[in-house]
C-alpha positions in Angstrom: -13.1 13.5 -22.6 -10.6 13.4 -18.5 -6.5 13.3 -19.2 -4.8 10.3 -17.9 -5.0 10.8 -14.5 -1.4 10.5 -12.2 -3.6 9.7 -9.2 -6.5 7.5 -9.0 -8.1 7.9 -4.9 -10.1 5.0 -3.9 -12.8 5.3 -1.6 -14.9 2.3 0.0 -17.9 3.3 1.5 -21.1 1.7 3.0 -23.7 3.7 4.5 -21.4 7.0 4.2 -24.0 9.6 2.2 -23.5 12.3 5.4 -19.5 12.3 5.2 -19.1 11.7 1.1 -20.1 15.1 0.1 -17.6 17.0 2.0 -15.3 14.4 1.7 -14.9 14.8 -1.6 -14.6 18.5 -2.1 -11.8 18.3 -0.1 -10.0 16.0 -1.9 -11.0 18.2 -5.0 -9.9 21.2 -3.0 -6.5 19.1 -1.6 -5.6 17.9 -5.4 -6.2 21.5 -7.5 -2.8 21.0 -8.8 -2.8 17.7 -9.9 -4.2 15.1 -12.5 -6.7 13.0 -10.0 -9.6 10.9 -10.6 -11.8 9.3 -7.6 -13.2 6.4 -7.9 -15.7 5.5 -5.0 -17.2 2.1 -4.5 -20.5 2.2 -3.2 -20.4 -1.3 -1.3 -23.9 -2.1 -1.1 -25.3 0.6 0.9 -28.8 0.9 1.9 -29.1 4.7 2.9 -28.7 7.5 -0.3 -24.8 7.1 -0.3 -25.0 5.9 -5.0 -28.0 9.0 -5.1 -26.0 11.8 -3.6 -22.6 10.5 -6.0 -24.6 10.3 -9.3 -25.6 14.0 -8.0 -22.8 15.4 -7.4 -21.2 14.0 -10.8 -24.4 15.6 -12.7 -23.5 18.5 -10.5 -19.1 18.5 -12.5 -17.5 16.7 -10.1 -16.3 15.2 -13.8 -13.3 13.9 -11.8 -15.6 11.1 -10.2 -16.2 7.4 -11.0 -18.9 5.4 -9.1 -18.6 1.6 -8.4 -21.7 -0.5 -6.9 -21.6 -3.4 -5.2 -25.5 -4.8 -4.9 -24.3 -6.4 -1.7 -21.8 -5.8 0.6 -18.3 -7.6 0.1 -15.9 -5.4 2.2 -13.3 -3.1 2.4 -11.0 -5.1 0.9 -12.9 -6.3 -2.3 -13.6 -3.1 -2.9 -10.3 -1.4 -3.2 -9.4 -4.7 -5.0 -12.0 -3.7 -7.5 -11.6 0.0 -7.4 -7.6 -0.3 -7.8 -8.8 -2.9 -10.8 -10.5 0.0 -12.4 -8.1 2.7 -11.8 -6.3 4.6 -14.3 -3.8 6.7 -12.5 -0.1 4.9 -11.6 -0.2 5.5 -7.9 -3.5 5.2 -5.9 -4.4 7.6 -2.6 -6.6 5.1 -0.3 -9.0 6.8 2.1 -11.6 5.6 4.6 -15.8 6.9 3.5 -16.2 8.4 7.1 -14.0 11.2 6.6 -11.6 10.6 9.0 -8.9 10.9 7.1 -7.9 14.2 5.7 -7.5 14.3 2.3 -5.1 17.7 2.7 -2.1 14.8 3.5 -2.1 13.4 0.1 0.4 16.1 -1.6 3.0 15.6 1.0 2.3 11.8 0.4 2.8 12.5 -3.3 6.0 14.6 -2.9 7.8 12.0 -1.1 7.3 9.8 -3.6 8.2 11.6 -6.6 11.1 12.9 -4.9 13.0 9.6 -3.9 15.8 8.2 -5.4 14.8 4.7 -7.6 16.8 2.9 -6.2 14.3 3.4 -2.7 12.4 1.1 -5.0 9.3 2.9 -3.0 5.8 1.4 -3.5 4.3 2.6 -0.5 4.0 5.6 2.0 2.0 3.9 5.0 0.0 7.0 7.3 0.4 7.2 10.4 -2.3 8.6 12.4 -0.7 10.5 15.3 -3.9 12.4 17.0 -5.7 9.4 16.6 -10.1 11.0 16.9 -11.4 7.3 18.0 -13.4 6.2 21.3 -10.1 4.8 24.2 -11.5 0.8 23.2 -10.1 1.8 19.8 -7.1 3.1 20.7 -6.3 0.2 23.2 -7.2 -2.8 20.3 -5.4 -0.9 17.8 -2.4 -0.5 20.2 -2.4 -4.3 20.6 -3.0 -5.6 17.0 -0.3 -3.2 15.8 2.2 -4.8 18.1 1.3 -8.4 17.7 1.5 -7.8 14.3 4.6 -6.0 14.6 6.2 -8.8 16.2 4.8 -11.6 14.0 5.4 -10.2 10.9 8.0 -7.3 11.3 6.8 -4.8 8.7 8.0 -1.9 10.4 4.8 0.0 10.4 3.0 1.4 13.6 -0.4 1.8 12.4 -1.2 -0.7 9.2 -4.7 0.4 10.2 -4.7 3.5 9.4 -6.8 4.3 5.6 -4.7 6.8 4.2 -1.8 5.1 2.1 -0.4 5.7 -1.2 0.9 2.8 -3.3 2.0 2.4 -6.9 -1.3 0.5 -8.7 1.3 -2.2 -10.1 2.7 -3.1 -7.0 -0.7 -3.3 -5.5 -1.7 -5.6 -8.3 0.7 -8.1 -7.7 0.0 -8.3 -4.2 -2.5 -11.8 -3.3 -5.8 -11.5 -2.8 -7.9 -12.7 0.6 -10.8 -10.7 1.9 -9.2 -8.4 5.3 -6.0 -7.7 3.0 -6.2 -3.8 3.3 -5.1 -4.6 6.7 -1.9 -6.1 5.4 -0.6 -4.1 2.8 2.5 -2.7 4.7 3.7 -6.8 5.2 2.6 -8.0 1.7 4.6 -4.6 -0.2 7.6 -5.7 1.5 7.1 -9.2 0.7 7.5 -8.4 -2.7 10.4 -6.6 -2.3 8.8 -3.2 -2.7 10.5 -0.1 -0.4 8.2 1.9 1.8 7.8 4.8 3.7 5.8 5.7 7.0 5.0 9.3 6.7 2.4 11.1 9.6 -1.1 12.1 8.8 -3.8 14.0 10.5 -7.3 12.3 11.7 -10.4 13.5 12.7 -13.9 12.2 14.1 -16.5 10.8 12.0 -18.7 13.3 10.9 -21.9 11.3 10.6 -23.2 7.8 10.9 -21.8 4.8 12.9 -18.4 2.5 12.4 -19.6 -0.3 10.3 -17.5 -2.7 12.7 -16.8 -3.7 16.6 -13.7 -4.2 18.1 -14.1 -7.8 18.9 -15.6 -9.1 15.1 -12.3 -7.6 14.0 -10.1 -9.0 16.2 -11.2 -12.1 16.0 -11.3 -11.7 12.1 -7.4 -10.2 12.2 -6.0 -12.7 14.3 -6.5 -15.4 11.8 -5.5 -13.5 9.0 -2.5 -12.6 10.9 -1.4 -15.8 10.6 -2.4 -16.6 7.2 -0.5 -13.4 6.6 2.7 -15.0 8.5 2.4 -18.4 6.7 2.5 -16.7 3.1 5.9 -14.3 4.1 7.4 -17.5 5.6 6.9 -19.4 2.3 8.4 -16.7 0.0 11.6 -16.8 -1.9 11.0 -13.3 -3.9 14.2 -12.3 -2.8 15.9 -14.3 -4.8 16.5 -13.0 -8.7 17.0 -15.5 -11.7 20.3 -14.5 -13.9 19.5 -13.9 -17.4 22.6 -16.1 -19.7 24.0 -14.6 -22.3 25.7 -16.3 -25.3 
């Protein structure tokens, strides 16, 4: 029986059989001094992702847990289901393609552990300072980040980075909707949570292909952006009730 983990690493994955074994070994190495669990959500994969993960569990990867969707429900739903199942107080999110570096997680944990309670830190958002994507992806991200930043004022240079460290309770208080993972910094701040941005490593994809194109992401993202802008404008969470005593 595993001890109660302090940290749950959440990895949504669709057709990432070629990347997950190496990525999970990196997670185990990076977090060797931590009480952790890893929850991989197989999001309707049509390759042997599930079989490879079950093989790792049988081989002694006791921290590994596997959730499975019968058909693809998307990254946000995968993360939400993983967060519901998680037992750690903090969640580290990683993309399943191996481009995020698990070696960055201990430094992010050190930041939240050293933070003063008054800072109310609920999120450490990764910032990919050495993007290893195509030029078209980098330009699309630059445009999206600037548009989102002007509209939402979320002070986040790279909201699309898959590597984040977020308090579980804070994450589960956020409104759920498809593609919400792109707006976690803005939504955390909407709920009066403190946030810090941390530079992280970024690598080239090891195997497989990206699951979406720039145009698909842009069209959906614009609609979502205005939805989140509407949510933020309608919030009144900065006001707190006073408890009256006799």
